[in-house]
mmCIF file of the N, C-alpha and C atoms, coordinates in Angstrom:
data_MODEL
# 
_entry.id   MODEL 
# 
loop_
_atom_site.group_PDB 
_atom_site.id 
_atom_site.type_symbol 
_atom_site.label_atom_id 
_atom_site.label_alt_id 
_atom_site.label_comp_id 
_atom_site.label_asym_id 
_atom_site.label_entity_id 
_atom_site.label_seq_id 
_atom_site.pdbx_PDB_ins_code 
_atom_site.Cartn_x 
_atom_site.Cartn_y 
_atom_site.Cartn_z 
_atom_site.occupancy 
_atom_site.B_iso_or_equiv 
_atom_site.pdbx_formal_charge 
_atom_site.auth_seq_id 
_atom_site.auth_comp_id 
_atom_site.auth_asym_id 
_atom_site.auth_atom_id 
_atom_site.pdbx_PDB_model_num 
ATOM 1   N N  . MET A 1 1  ? -15.398 55.225 12.395 1.00 0.00 ? 1  MET A N  1 
ATOM 2   C CA . MET A 1 1  ? -15.810 56.594 12.509 1.00 0.00 ? 1  MET A CA 1 
ATOM 3   C C  . MET A 1 1  ? -14.644 57.525 12.121 1.00 0.00 ? 1  MET A C  1 
ATOM 4   N N  . LYS A 1 2  ? -13.447 57.181 12.596 1.00 0.00 ? 2  LYS A N  1 
ATOM 5   C CA . LYS A 1 2  ? -12.278 58.034 12.283 1.00 0.00 ? 2  LYS A CA 1 
ATOM 6   C C  . LYS A 1 2  ? -12.008 58.070 10.808 1.00 0.00 ? 2  LYS A C  1 
ATOM 7   N N  . ARG A 1 3  ? -12.198 56.921 10.126 1.00 0.00 ? 3  ARG A N  1 
ATOM 8   C CA . ARG A 1 3  ? -11.914 56.846 8.662  1.00 0.00 ? 3  ARG A CA 1 
ATOM 9   C C  . ARG A 1 3  ? -12.948 57.708 7.905  1.00 0.00 ? 3  ARG A C  1 
ATOM 10  N N  . ILE A 1 4  ? -14.197 57.770 8.352  1.00 0.00 ? 4  ILE A N  1 
ATOM 11  C CA . ILE A 1 4  ? -15.191 58.560 7.673  1.00 0.00 ? 4  ILE A CA 1 
ATOM 12  C C  . ILE A 1 4  ? -14.853 60.049 7.806  1.00 0.00 ? 4  ILE A C  1 
ATOM 13  N N  . VAL A 1 5  ? -14.515 60.488 8.999  1.00 0.00 ? 5  VAL A N  1 
ATOM 14  C CA . VAL A 1 5  ? -14.124 61.875 9.227  1.00 0.00 ? 5  VAL A CA 1 
ATOM 15  C C  . VAL A 1 5  ? -12.921 62.202 8.392  1.00 0.00 ? 5  VAL A C  1 
ATOM 16  N N  . GLN A 1 6  ? -11.944 61.294 8.356  1.00 0.00 ? 6  GLN A N  1 
ATOM 17  C CA . GLN A 1 6  ? -10.726 61.516 7.586  1.00 0.00 ? 6  GLN A CA 1 
ATOM 18  C C  . GLN A 1 6  ? -11.050 61.668 6.077  1.00 0.00 ? 6  GLN A C  1 
ATOM 19  N N  . LEU A 1 7  ? -11.976 60.835 5.615  1.00 0.00 ? 7  LEU A N  1 
ATOM 20  C CA . LEU A 1 7  ? -12.373 60.909 4.191  1.00 0.00 ? 7  LEU A CA 1 
ATOM 21  C C  . LEU A 1 7  ? -13.043 62.243 3.892  1.00 0.00 ? 7  LEU A C  1 
ATOM 22  N N  . ILE A 1 8  ? -13.975 62.682 4.748  1.00 0.00 ? 8  ILE A N  1 
ATOM 23  C CA . ILE A 1 8  ? -14.680 63.935 4.525  1.00 0.00 ? 8  ILE A CA 1 
ATOM 24  C C  . ILE A 1 8  ? -13.675 65.133 4.559  1.00 0.00 ? 8  ILE A C  1 
ATOM 25  N N  . PHE A 1 9  ? -12.755 65.120 5.509  1.00 0.00 ? 9  PHE A N  1 
ATOM 26  C CA . PHE A 1 9  ? -11.774 66.165 5.640  1.00 0.00 ? 9  PHE A CA 1 
ATOM 27  C C  . PHE A 1 9  ? -10.852 66.187 4.395  1.00 0.00 ? 9  PHE A C  1 
ATOM 28  N N  . THR A 1 10 ? -10.434 65.028 3.951  1.00 0.00 ? 10 THR A N  1 
ATOM 29  C CA . THR A 1 10 ? -9.560  64.932 2.794  1.00 0.00 ? 10 THR A CA 1 
ATOM 30  C C  . THR A 1 10 ? -10.276 65.467 1.565  1.00 0.00 ? 10 THR A C  1 
ATOM 31  N N  . ARG A 1 11 ? -11.527 65.107 1.369  1.00 0.00 ? 11 ARG A N  1 
ATOM 32  C CA . ARG A 1 11 ? -12.260 65.612 0.199  1.00 0.00 ? 11 ARG A CA 1 
ATOM 33  C C  . ARG A 1 11 ? -12.460 67.117 0.281  1.00 0.00 ? 11 ARG A C  1 
ATOM 34  N N  . TRP A 1 12 ? -12.648 67.624 1.475  1.00 0.00 ? 12 TRP A N  1 
ATOM 35  C CA . TRP A 1 12 ? -12.814 69.081 1.654  1.00 0.00 ? 12 TRP A CA 1 
ATOM 36  C C  . TRP A 1 12 ? -11.513 69.811 1.309  1.00 0.00 ? 12 TRP A C  1 
ATOM 37  N N  . LEU A 1 13 ? -10.362 69.230 1.745  1.00 0.00 ? 13 LEU A N  1 
ATOM 38  C CA . LEU A 1 13 ? -9.093  69.884 1.440  1.00 0.00 ? 13 LEU A CA 1 
ATOM 39  C C  . LEU A 1 13 ? -8.741  69.779 -0.010 1.00 0.00 ? 13 LEU A C  1 
ATOM 40  N N  . ALA A 1 14 ? -9.165  68.693 -0.672 1.00 0.00 ? 14 ALA A N  1 
ATOM 41  C CA . ALA A 1 14 ? -8.772  68.451 -2.069 1.00 0.00 ? 14 ALA A CA 1 
ATOM 42  C C  . ALA A 1 14 ? -9.452  69.410 -3.026 1.00 0.00 ? 14 ALA A C  1 
ATOM 43  N N  . ARG A 1 15 ? -10.384 70.208 -2.554 1.00 0.00 ? 15 ARG A N  1 
ATOM 44  C CA . ARG A 1 15 ? -11.111 71.121 -3.471 1.00 0.00 ? 15 ARG A CA 1 
ATOM 45  C C  . ARG A 1 15 ? -10.266 72.285 -3.936 1.00 0.00 ? 15 ARG A C  1 
ATOM 46  N N  . THR A 1 16 ? -9.197  72.659 -3.189 1.00 0.00 ? 16 THR A N  1 
ATOM 47  C CA . THR A 1 16 ? -8.377  73.822 -3.529 1.00 0.00 ? 16 THR A CA 1 
ATOM 48  C C  . THR A 1 16 ? -6.953  73.396 -3.815 1.00 0.00 ? 16 THR A C  1 
ATOM 49  N N  . PRO A 1 17 ? -6.220  74.164 -4.619 1.00 0.00 ? 17 PRO A N  1 
ATOM 50  C CA . PRO A 1 17 ? -4.835  73.863 -4.858 1.00 0.00 ? 17 PRO A CA 1 
ATOM 51  C C  . PRO A 1 17 ? -3.985  73.858 -3.574 1.00 0.00 ? 17 PRO A C  1 
ATOM 52  N N  . LEU A 1 18 ? -4.256  74.793 -2.699 1.00 0.00 ? 18 LEU A N  1 
ATOM 53  C CA . LEU A 1 18 ? -3.527  74.860 -1.438 1.00 0.00 ? 18 LEU A CA 1 
ATOM 54  C C  . LEU A 1 18 ? -3.812  73.631 -0.583 1.00 0.00 ? 18 LEU A C  1 
ATOM 55  N N  . GLY A 1 19 ? -5.064  73.188 -0.595 1.00 0.00 ? 19 GLY A N  1 
ATOM 56  C CA . GLY A 1 19 ? -5.437  71.990 0.147  1.00 0.00 ? 19 GLY A CA 1 
ATOM 57  C C  . GLY A 1 19 ? -4.704  70.763 -0.403 1.00 0.00 ? 19 GLY A C  1 
ATOM 58  N N  . LEU A 1 20 ? -4.626  70.673 -1.747 1.00 0.00 ? 20 LEU A N  1 
ATOM 59  C CA . LEU A 1 20 ? -3.924  69.575 -2.345 1.00 0.00 ? 20 LEU A CA 1 
ATOM 60  C C  . LEU A 1 20 ? -2.436  69.581 -1.950 1.00 0.00 ? 20 LEU A C  1 
ATOM 61  N N  . ALA A 1 21 ? -1.834  70.760 -1.861 1.00 0.00 ? 21 ALA A N  1 
ATOM 62  C CA . ALA A 1 21 ? -0.436  70.878 -1.445 1.00 0.00 ? 21 ALA A CA 1 
ATOM 63  C C  . ALA A 1 21 ? -0.293  70.351 0.015  1.00 0.00 ? 21 ALA A C  1 
ATOM 64  N N  . VAL A 1 22 ? -1.231  70.726 0.853  1.00 0.00 ? 22 VAL A N  1 
ATOM 65  C CA . VAL A 1 22 ? -1.220  70.281 2.241  1.00 0.00 ? 22 VAL A CA 1 
ATOM 66  C C  . VAL A 1 22 ? -1.340  68.765 2.333  1.00 0.00 ? 22 VAL A C  1 
ATOM 67  N N  . LEU A 1 23 ? -2.236  68.208 1.531  1.00 0.00 ? 23 LEU A N  1 
ATOM 68  C CA . LEU A 1 23 ? -2.420  66.767 1.481  1.00 0.00 ? 23 LEU A CA 1 
ATOM 69  C C  . LEU A 1 23 ? -1.169  66.039 1.001  1.00 0.00 ? 23 LEU A C  1 
ATOM 70  N N  . GLY A 1 24 ? -0.538  66.617 -0.022 1.00 0.00 ? 24 GLY A N  1 
ATOM 71  C CA . GLY A 1 24 ? 0.707   66.068 -0.563 1.00 0.00 ? 24 GLY A CA 1 
ATOM 72  C C  . GLY A 1 24 ? 1.815   66.057 0.446  1.00 0.00 ? 24 GLY A C  1 
ATOM 73  N N  . ALA A 1 25 ? 1.957   67.175 1.176  1.00 0.00 ? 25 ALA A N  1 
ATOM 74  C CA . ALA A 1 25 ? 2.998   67.281 2.186  1.00 0.00 ? 25 ALA A CA 1 
ATOM 75  C C  . ALA A 1 25 ? 2.733   66.243 3.322  1.00 0.00 ? 25 ALA A C  1 
ATOM 76  N N  . GLY A 1 26 ? 1.496   66.167 3.726  1.00 0.00 ? 26 GLY A N  1 
ATOM 77  C CA . GLY A 1 26 ? 1.161   65.189 4.773  1.00 0.00 ? 26 GLY A CA 1 
ATOM 78  C C  . GLY A 1 26 ? 1.410   63.760 4.334  1.00 0.00 ? 26 GLY A C  1 
ATOM 79  N N  . TRP A 1 27 ? 1.163   63.494 3.084  1.00 0.00 ? 27 TRP A N  1 
ATOM 80  C CA . TRP A 1 27 ? 1.396   62.140 2.569  1.00 0.00 ? 27 TRP A CA 1 
ATOM 81  C C  . TRP A 1 27 ? 2.873   61.818 2.598  1.00 0.00 ? 27 TRP A C  1 
ATOM 82  N N  . LEU A 1 28 ? 3.704   62.794 2.140  1.00 0.00 ? 28 LEU A N  1 
ATOM 83  C CA . LEU A 1 28 ? 5.147   62.600 2.159  1.00 0.00 ? 28 LEU A CA 1 
ATOM 84  C C  . LEU A 1 28 ? 5.708   62.362 3.567  1.00 0.00 ? 28 LEU A C  1 
ATOM 85  N N  . VAL A 1 29 ? 5.238   63.167 4.511  1.00 0.00 ? 29 VAL A N  1 
ATOM 86  C CA . VAL A 1 29 ? 5.689   63.064 5.888  1.00 0.00 ? 29 VAL A CA 1 
ATOM 87  C C  . VAL A 1 29 ? 5.266   61.699 6.474  1.00 0.00 ? 29 VAL A C  1 
ATOM 88  N N  . GLY A 1 30 ? 4.081   61.308 6.235  1.00 0.00 ? 30 GLY A N  1 
ATOM 89  C CA . GLY A 1 30 ? 3.559   60.028 6.708  1.00 0.00 ? 30 GLY A CA 1 
ATOM 90  C C  . GLY A 1 30 ? 4.319   58.865 6.088  1.00 0.00 ? 30 GLY A C  1 
ATOM 91  N N  . ARG A 1 31 ? 4.676   58.978 4.853  1.00 0.00 ? 31 ARG A N  1 
ATOM 92  C CA . ARG A 1 31 ? 5.424   57.927 4.168  1.00 0.00 ? 31 ARG A CA 1 
ATOM 93  C C  . ARG A 1 31 ? 6.811   57.751 4.788  1.00 0.00 ? 31 ARG A C  1 
ATOM 94  N N  . ARG A 1 32 ? 7.462   58.879 5.067  1.00 0.00 ? 32 ARG A N  1 
ATOM 95  C CA . ARG A 1 32 ? 8.796   58.819 5.696  1.00 0.00 ? 32 ARG A CA 1 
ATOM 96  C C  . ARG A 1 32 ? 8.714   58.193 7.091  1.00 0.00 ? 32 ARG A C  1 
ATOM 97  N N  . ARG A 1 33 ? 7.703   58.585 7.844  1.00 0.00 ? 33 ARG A N  1 
ATOM 98  C CA . ARG A 1 33 ? 7.566   58.022 9.224  1.00 0.00 ? 33 ARG A CA 1 
ATOM 99  C C  . ARG A 1 33 ? 7.306   56.561 9.161  1.00 0.00 ? 33 ARG A C  1 
ATOM 100 N N  . ARG A 1 34 ? 6.469   56.126 8.223  1.00 0.00 ? 34 ARG A N  1 
ATOM 101 C CA . ARG A 1 34 ? 6.150   54.693 8.099  1.00 0.00 ? 34 ARG A CA 1 
ATOM 102 C C  . ARG A 1 34 ? 7.388   53.909 7.712  1.00 0.00 ? 34 ARG A C  1 
ATOM 103 N N  . LYS A 1 35 ? 8.181   54.471 6.805  1.00 0.00 ? 35 LYS A N  1 
ATOM 104 C CA . LYS A 1 35 ? 9.405   53.813 6.380  1.00 0.00 ? 35 LYS A CA 1 
ATOM 105 C C  . LYS A 1 35 ? 10.425  53.686 7.506  1.00 0.00 ? 35 LYS A C  1 
ATOM 106 N N  . ALA A 1 36 ? 10.579  54.765 8.316  1.00 0.00 ? 36 ALA A N  1 
ATOM 107 C CA . ALA A 1 36 ? 11.488  54.768 9.448  1.00 0.00 ? 36 ALA A CA 1 
ATOM 108 C C  . ALA A 1 36 ? 11.049  53.785 10.514 1.00 0.00 ? 36 ALA A C  1 
ATOM 109 N N  . ARG A 1 37 ? 9.744   53.710 10.760 1.00 0.00 ? 37 ARG A N  1 
ATOM 110 C CA . ARG A 1 37 ? 9.202   52.790 11.770 1.00 0.00 ? 37 ARG A CA 1 
ATOM 111 C C  . ARG A 1 37 ? 9.436   51.346 11.320 1.00 0.00 ? 37 ARG A C  1 
ATOM 112 N N  . GLU A 1 38 ? 9.217   51.106 10.037 1.00 0.00 ? 38 GLU A N  1 
ATOM 113 C CA . GLU A 1 38 ? 9.406   49.760 9.476  1.00 0.00 ? 38 GLU A CA 1 
ATOM 114 C C  . GLU A 1 38 ? 10.899  49.324 9.570  1.00 0.00 ? 38 GLU A C  1 
ATOM 115 N N  . ALA A 1 39 ? 11.811  50.287 9.263  1.00 0.00 ? 39 ALA A N  1 
ATOM 116 C CA . ALA A 1 39 ? 13.228  49.990 9.374  1.00 0.00 ? 39 ALA A CA 1 
ATOM 117 C C  . ALA A 1 39 ? 13.624  49.695 10.766 1.00 0.00 ? 39 ALA A C  1 
ATOM 118 N N  . GLU A 1 40 ? 13.051  50.416 11.741 1.00 0.00 ? 40 GLU A N  1 
ATOM 119 C CA . GLU A 1 40 ? 13.364  50.215 13.133 1.00 0.00 ? 40 GLU A CA 1 
ATOM 120 C C  . GLU A 1 40 ? 12.886  48.834 13.585 1.00 0.00 ? 40 GLU A C  1 
ATOM 121 N N  . GLN A 1 41 ? 11.714  48.451 13.198 1.00 0.00 ? 41 GLN A N  1 
ATOM 122 C CA . GLN A 1 41 ? 11.189  47.144 13.563 1.00 0.00 ? 41 GLN A CA 1 
ATOM 123 C C  . GLN A 1 41 ? 12.022  46.028 12.937 1.00 0.00 ? 41 GLN A C  1 
ATOM 124 N N  . ASN A 1 42 ? 12.466  46.220 11.699 1.00 0.00 ? 42 ASN A N  1 
ATOM 125 C CA . ASN A 1 42 ? 13.282  45.198 11.035 1.00 0.00 ? 42 ASN A CA 1 
ATOM 126 C C  . ASN A 1 42 ? 14.640  45.083 11.693 1.00 0.00 ? 42 ASN A C  1 
ATOM 127 N N  . ALA A 1 43 ? 15.155  46.189 12.248 1.00 0.00 ? 43 ALA A N  1 
ATOM 128 C CA . ALA A 1 43 ? 16.444  46.143 12.904 1.00 0.00 ? 43 ALA A CA 1 
ATOM 129 C C  . ALA A 1 43 ? 16.336  45.390 14.261 1.00 0.00 ? 43 ALA A C  1 
ATOM 130 N N  . ARG A 1 44 ? 15.176  45.513 14.901 1.00 0.00 ? 44 ARG A N  1 
ATOM 131 C CA . ARG A 1 44 ? 14.993  44.846 16.155 1.00 0.00 ? 44 ARG A CA 1 
ATOM 132 C C  . ARG A 1 44 ? 14.825  43.350 16.013 1.00 0.00 ? 44 ARG A C  1 
ATOM 133 N N  . ILE A 1 45 ? 14.144  42.949 14.962 1.00 0.00 ? 45 ILE A N  1 
ATOM 134 C CA . ILE A 1 45 ? 13.913  41.525 14.714 1.00 0.00 ? 45 ILE A CA 1 
ATOM 135 C C  . ILE A 1 45 ? 15.002  41.017 13.845 1.00 0.00 ? 45 ILE A C  1 
ATOM 136 N N  . ARG A 1 46 ? 16.003  40.478 14.454 1.00 0.00 ? 46 ARG A N  1 
ATOM 137 C CA . ARG A 1 46 ? 17.149  39.978 13.673 1.00 0.00 ? 46 ARG A CA 1 
ATOM 138 C C  . ARG A 1 46 ? 16.901  38.499 13.339 1.00 0.00 ? 46 ARG A C  1 
ATOM 139 N N  . PRO A 1 47 ? 16.894  38.173 12.073 1.00 0.00 ? 47 PRO A N  1 
ATOM 140 C CA . PRO A 1 47 ? 16.637  36.786 11.723 1.00 0.00 ? 47 PRO A CA 1 
ATOM 141 C C  . PRO A 1 47 ? 17.809  35.916 12.171 1.00 0.00 ? 47 PRO A C  1 
ATOM 142 N N  . GLY A 1 48 ? 17.498  34.693 12.553 1.00 0.00 ? 48 GLY A N  1 
ATOM 143 C CA . GLY A 1 48 ? 18.530  33.749 12.958 1.00 0.00 ? 48 GLY A CA 1 
ATOM 144 C C  . GLY A 1 48 ? 19.357  33.336 11.770 1.00 0.00 ? 48 GLY A C  1 
ATOM 145 N N  . ARG A 1 49 ? 20.479  32.733 12.069 1.00 0.00 ? 49 ARG A N  1 
ATOM 146 C CA . ARG A 1 49 ? 21.364  32.303 10.999 1.00 0.00 ? 49 ARG A CA 1 
ATOM 147 C C  . ARG A 1 49 ? 20.675  31.151 10.239 1.00 0.00 ? 49 ARG A C  1 
ATOM 148 N N  . ARG A 1 50 ? 20.734  31.236 8.958  1.00 0.00 ? 50 ARG A N  1 
ATOM 149 C CA . ARG A 1 50 ? 20.169  30.138 8.163  1.00 0.00 ? 50 ARG A CA 1 
ATOM 150 C C  . ARG A 1 50 ? 21.167  29.007 8.067  1.00 0.00 ? 50 ARG A C  1 
ATOM 151 N N  . ARG A 1 51 ? 20.664  27.852 8.251  1.00 0.00 ? 51 ARG A N  1 
ATOM 152 C CA . ARG A 1 51 ? 21.561  26.702 8.162  1.00 0.00 ? 51 ARG A CA 1 
ATOM 153 C C  . ARG A 1 51 ? 21.523  26.147 6.764  1.00 0.00 ? 51 ARG A C  1 
ATOM 154 N N  . GLN A 1 52 ? 22.667  25.749 6.270  1.00 0.00 ? 52 GLN A N  1 
ATOM 155 C CA . GLN A 1 52 ? 22.726  25.138 4.968  1.00 0.00 ? 52 GLN A CA 1 
ATOM 156 C C  . GLN A 1 52 ? 22.219  23.688 5.078  1.00 0.00 ? 52 GLN A C  1 
ATOM 157 N N  . PRO A 1 53 ? 21.453  23.270 4.121  1.00 0.00 ? 53 PRO A N  1 
ATOM 158 C CA . PRO A 1 53 ? 20.975  21.871 4.190  1.00 0.00 ? 53 PRO A CA 1 
ATOM 159 C C  . PRO A 1 53 ? 22.152  20.921 4.097  1.00 0.00 ? 53 PRO A C  1 
ATOM 160 N N  . GLN A 1 54 ? 22.091  19.869 4.886  1.00 0.00 ? 54 GLN A N  1 
ATOM 161 C CA . GLN A 1 54 ? 23.156  18.895 4.908  1.00 0.00 ? 54 GLN A CA 1 
ATOM 162 C C  . GLN A 1 54 ? 23.074  18.011 3.676  1.00 0.00 ? 54 GLN A C  1 
ATOM 163 N N  . ARG A 1 55 ? 24.209  17.808 3.078  1.00 0.00 ? 55 ARG A N  1 
ATOM 164 C CA . ARG A 1 55 ? 24.237  16.940 1.906  1.00 0.00 ? 55 ARG A CA 1 
ATOM 165 C C  . ARG A 1 55 ? 24.406  15.516 2.346  1.00 0.00 ? 55 ARG A C  1 
ATOM 166 N N  . ALA A 1 56 ? 23.717  14.629 1.719  1.00 0.00 ? 56 ALA A N  1 
ATOM 167 C CA . ALA A 1 56 ? 23.811  13.212 2.073  1.00 0.00 ? 56 ALA A CA 1 
ATOM 168 C C  . ALA A 1 56 ? 25.166  12.670 1.653  1.00 0.00 ? 56 ALA A C  1 
ATOM 169 N N  . SER A 1 57 ? 25.797  11.993 2.560  1.00 0.00 ? 57 SER A N  1 
ATOM 170 C CA . SER A 1 57 ? 27.107  11.435 2.237  1.00 0.00 ? 57 SER A CA 1 
ATOM 171 C C  . SER A 1 57 ? 26.944  10.132 1.471  1.00 0.00 ? 57 SER A C  1 
ATOM 172 N N  . ARG A 1 58 ? 27.781  9.931  0.483  1.00 0.00 ? 58 ARG A N  1 
ATOM 173 C CA . ARG A 1 58 ? 27.720  8.727  -0.277 1.00 0.00 ? 58 ARG A CA 1 
ATOM 174 C C  . ARG A 1 58 ? 28.699  7.713  0.279  1.00 0.00 ? 58 ARG A C  1 
ATOM 175 N N  . ARG A 1 59 ? 28.237  6.588  0.716  1.00 0.00 ? 59 ARG A N  1 
ATOM 176 C CA . ARG A 1 59 ? 29.105  5.565  1.281  1.00 0.00 ? 59 ARG A CA 1 
ATOM 177 C C  . ARG A 1 59 ? 29.058  4.338  0.422  1.00 0.00 ? 59 ARG A C  1 
# 
């Protein structure tokens, strides 16, 4: 339901140049927030040290 309302609202705003500017600004802000949230999550999840595969010794 939320997606349908969002689509209708977006199409309504896209009819005017001012509405397009508002949509563009919202898109940029959302993109920055998503990027910051993703960087924060990546900083929290620290990958363990990778181990080098052991080479077989020749005897």
